[in-house]
LOVEXDO-299822 format. One record per residue (C-alpha): residue in one letter; x, y, z; residue number from 1. Coordinates in Angstrom, 2 decimals. Layout:
// LOVEXDO-299822
   type        xx        yy        zz   seq
      A         X         Y         Z   NUM
...
//
This chain:
// LOVEXDO-299822
   type        xx        yy        zz   seq
      M      5.28      4.87     -4.93     1
      K      1.83      4.69     -4.09     2
      R      0.14      5.70     -0.59     3
      F     -2.64      3.78      0.58     4
      P     -4.80      5.00      4.09     5
      N     -6.76      2.70      6.24     6
      S     -9.21      2.84      8.94     7
      Q     -7.05      2.16     11.81     8
      P     -6.27      5.38     13.96     9
      V     -3.16      7.16     14.81    10
      T     -2.54      7.28     18.48    11
      I      0.00      8.74     20.74    12
      E      1.01      7.75     24.22    13
      Q      3.49      9.01     26.96    14
      R      5.77      5.94     27.51    15
      E      6.82      5.40     31.51    16
      N     10.33      6.99     30.33    17
      G      8.53     10.18     29.47    18
      Q      8.99      9.58     25.88    19
      A      5.60     10.13     23.36    20
      V      5.01      7.66     20.75    21
      I      3.17      7.94     17.96    22
      S      1.54      4.61     16.70    23
      G     -0.83      3.40     13.96    24
      Y     -1.15      0.82     11.17    25
      A      1.29      2.36      7.85    26
      S     -0.92     -0.67      5.81    27
      V     -3.54     -3.36      6.34    28
      F     -3.80     -6.27      4.36    29
      Y     -6.47     -7.72      2.46    30
      R     -8.93     -9.78      3.90    31
      S    -12.15    -11.14      2.16    32
      D    -14.30    -10.24      4.78    33
      D    -13.53     -6.66      4.50    34
      S    -14.14     -5.04      1.28    35
      G    -12.41     -2.11      2.62    36
      T     -9.27     -3.55      2.80    37
      Q     -8.73     -3.31     -1.15    38
      Y     -8.51     -0.03     -2.93    39
      E    -10.19      0.45     -6.26    40
      L     -7.54      2.24     -8.48    41
      M    -10.11      2.69    -11.30    42
      R    -13.18      1.07    -12.22    43
      D    -13.41     -2.34    -11.68    44
      Y     -9.95     -2.35    -11.10    45
      F     -8.69     -3.32     -7.12    46
      E     -5.56     -3.58     -5.66    47
      R     -4.80     -5.35     -2.60    48
      I     -1.65     -5.89     -0.13    49
      E     -0.81     -9.60      0.33    50
      P      0.47    -10.69      4.03    51
      T      3.85    -11.22      2.50    52
      A      4.16     -7.77      1.21    53
      F      6.99     -6.53      3.53    54
      D      8.89     -9.67      4.27    55
      E     12.03     -8.85      2.37    56
      A     12.11     -5.21      3.11    57
      L     12.13     -5.74      6.88    58
      D     14.54     -8.93      6.82    59
      E     16.56     -6.57      4.50    60
      K     16.38     -3.65      7.20    61
      H     15.68     -1.00      4.84    62
      D     16.24      2.63      6.19    63
      T     12.84      3.97      6.13    64
      R     11.73      7.08      7.00    65
      A      9.40      8.35      9.12    66
      L      7.38     11.75      7.76    67
      F      4.42     13.64      8.59    68
      N      2.39     13.68      5.21    69
      H      5.19     12.08      2.99    70
      D      7.23     15.14      2.74    71
      P     10.90     14.66      3.30    72
      S     11.29     17.94      5.00    73
      Q      8.99     16.57      7.97    74
      I     10.83     13.90      9.40    75
      L     10.11     12.37     12.77    76
      G     12.15      9.63     12.73    77
      R     14.16      7.02     10.94    78
      S     14.64      3.49     11.61    79
      S     18.31      3.42     11.04    80
      A     18.20      5.57     14.24    81
      G     16.10      3.26     16.13    82
      T     13.46      6.43     16.21    83
      L     11.06      4.71     13.90    84
      R     10.32      1.00     14.75    85
      L      8.28     -1.44     12.32    86
      K      7.06     -4.51     12.58    87
      V      4.06     -6.87     10.87    88
      D      1.41     -8.49     12.55    89
      E     -1.91    -10.28     11.36    90
      I     -3.82     -6.60     10.74    91
      G     -0.82     -5.16      8.28    92
      L      2.52     -3.08      8.98    93
      R      2.73     -1.18     12.51    94
      Y      4.89      1.46     13.36    95
      E      5.81      3.47     16.05    96
      I      7.34      6.86     16.02    97
      D      9.50      8.45     18.89    98
      V      8.11     12.05     18.78    99
      P     10.98     14.68     18.36   100
      D     11.57     17.37     20.74   101
      T     10.94     19.59     17.58   102
      Q      8.39     22.38     16.62   103
      L      7.02     19.58     14.44   104
      G      6.86     16.83     16.86   105
      R      5.01     18.82     19.22   106
      D      2.34     20.42     16.81   107
      L      1.71     16.83     15.17   108
      S      1.34     15.48     18.94   109
      T     -1.15     18.57     19.75   110
      S     -2.92     17.48     16.43   111
      I     -2.98     13.88     17.02   112
      E     -4.41     14.51     20.51   113
      R     -7.26     16.91     19.13   114
      G     -8.16     13.99     16.84   115
      D     -7.28     16.49     13.59   116
      V     -4.93     14.13     12.54   117
      T     -5.98     10.39     12.33   118
      G     -4.64      9.10      9.18   119
      S     -1.57      6.60      8.14   120
      S     -0.07      5.62      4.91   121
      F      3.21      4.73      3.33   122
      A      4.99      5.44      0.30   123
      F      6.54      1.87     -1.76   124
      S      7.92      0.83     -4.94   125
      V      7.26     -2.95     -6.43   126
      R      9.83     -5.33     -6.51   127
      E     10.83     -7.35     -9.23   128
      D      7.86    -10.05     -9.54   129
      G      6.12     -8.62     -6.47   130
      A      2.96     -8.04     -8.32   131
      T      0.17    -10.35    -10.18   132
      I     -2.94     -9.44    -12.05   133
      E     -5.76    -11.58    -12.57   134
      R     -9.17    -11.44    -13.65   135
      D    -12.44    -12.09    -11.86   136
      K    -14.38    -13.48    -14.96   137
      Q    -17.80    -13.66    -12.87   138
      S    -17.67    -10.22    -11.65   139
      G    -15.76     -8.61    -14.31   140
      T    -13.36     -7.16    -11.69   141
      T     -9.60     -7.27    -12.40   142
      V     -7.23     -7.72     -9.02   143
      R     -3.19     -6.58     -8.61   144
      S     -2.47     -8.25     -5.79   145
      L      1.18     -6.81     -3.86   146
      A      3.16     -9.30     -2.48   147
      S      6.74     -7.87     -2.16   148
      L      7.28     -4.26     -2.03   149
      N     10.15     -1.69     -1.48   150
      L      9.37      0.36      1.63   151
      H     10.15      3.83      1.74   152
      D      7.98      5.75      4.28   153
      V      5.42      5.60      6.70   154
      G      3.43      7.91      8.82   155
      P      0.58     10.28     10.27   156
      V     -0.95     12.05      6.81   157
      T     -3.73     15.09      6.89   158
      V     -5.66     13.59      4.09   159
      P     -4.90      9.96      2.89   160
      A     -4.46      9.24     -1.02   161
      Y     -7.75      7.89     -0.89   162
      A    -11.04      9.24      0.69   163
      S    -12.57      5.73      1.09   164
      T    -11.98      2.73     -0.98   165
      T    -13.66      3.54     -3.84   166
      T    -12.89      7.54     -4.44   167
      G    -10.31      9.80     -3.58   168
      V     -7.35     11.38     -5.06   169
      R     -4.40      9.53     -6.67   170
      S     -1.22     11.25     -8.01   171
      E     -0.77     11.17    -12.14   172
      E      2.02      8.70    -11.58   173
      N      0.45      6.12     -9.45   174
      V     -2.41      6.37    -12.08   175
      E     -0.16      6.21    -14.62   176
      E      1.41      3.17    -13.09   177
      A     -1.52      1.23    -12.69   178
      R     -2.83      1.86    -15.97   179
      E      0.28      0.77    -17.23   180
      A      0.23     -2.44    -15.37   181
      L     -3.45     -3.37    -16.58   182
      E     -3.00     -2.25    -20.23   183
      A      0.44     -4.82    -20.28   184
      F     -2.15     -7.51    -18.64   185
      Q     -4.95     -6.71    -21.21   186
      E     -2.32     -7.73    -23.96   187
      D     -1.34    -10.62    -22.41   188
      E     -4.77    -11.66    -22.09   189
      K     -5.22    -11.10    -25.66   190
      Q     -1.98    -12.56    -27.10   191
      H     -3.39    -15.66    -24.68   192
      E     -6.48    -15.83    -26.41   193
      A     -5.06    -15.74    -29.88   194
      E     -3.03    -18.38    -29.23   195
      A     -5.83    -20.53    -28.09   196
      V     -7.85    -19.60    -30.82   197
      A     -5.05    -20.87    -33.22   198
      V     -4.75    -24.00    -31.17   199
      R     -8.24    -24.99    -31.49   200
      A     -8.21    -24.10    -35.53   201
      R     -5.44    -26.38    -35.69   202
      R     -7.15    -29.27    -33.80   203
      L    -10.19    -28.58    -36.01   204
      E     -7.74    -28.69    -39.14   205
      L     -6.34    -32.07    -37.85   206
      S     -9.44    -33.82    -36.96   207
      G    -11.10    -33.06    -40.71   208
      D    -14.06    -31.35    -38.91   209
//
């Protein structure tokens, strides 16, 4: 499960029917012209959210929760109840939450209006074959692209998992999962290189050079 922040602000507005609605972007998609749309997991290892990342989760109508600070005890809405609405646009995954008439809802509304809470993020797991890793040999960086995800929760947060694109706090679970993916990729690279060396050696042997 991972959590990503983004620079899109959380807003709150009163609709004509009197319903207060919190809205924001739980995730933004990677753009090659904006380095802030990729996330450095560790040194020279980046992760990017692709525009297809949430297509299957939305098509399958995953019962996503709207939570404050990813805390299951601080629920704001739920997609199956219609109090959380999700959609994808050219920027990323946008959410709208009908603010509940609860102490949490009232307190959070005040905090957003005051500018105390400005961030959003989401929690997810990677679907089977939903991630690919590639190495940019010219820059020496490795990129993990996430193209298909299971969506667990979205919502406002006080302290995003990353303070910026290059620094921040990441849970031990998330770091370990990212490290395991990188190690598997590096092992595959070593195996492919060994196979390529064996093929070259065999060709030299057959040519008599």
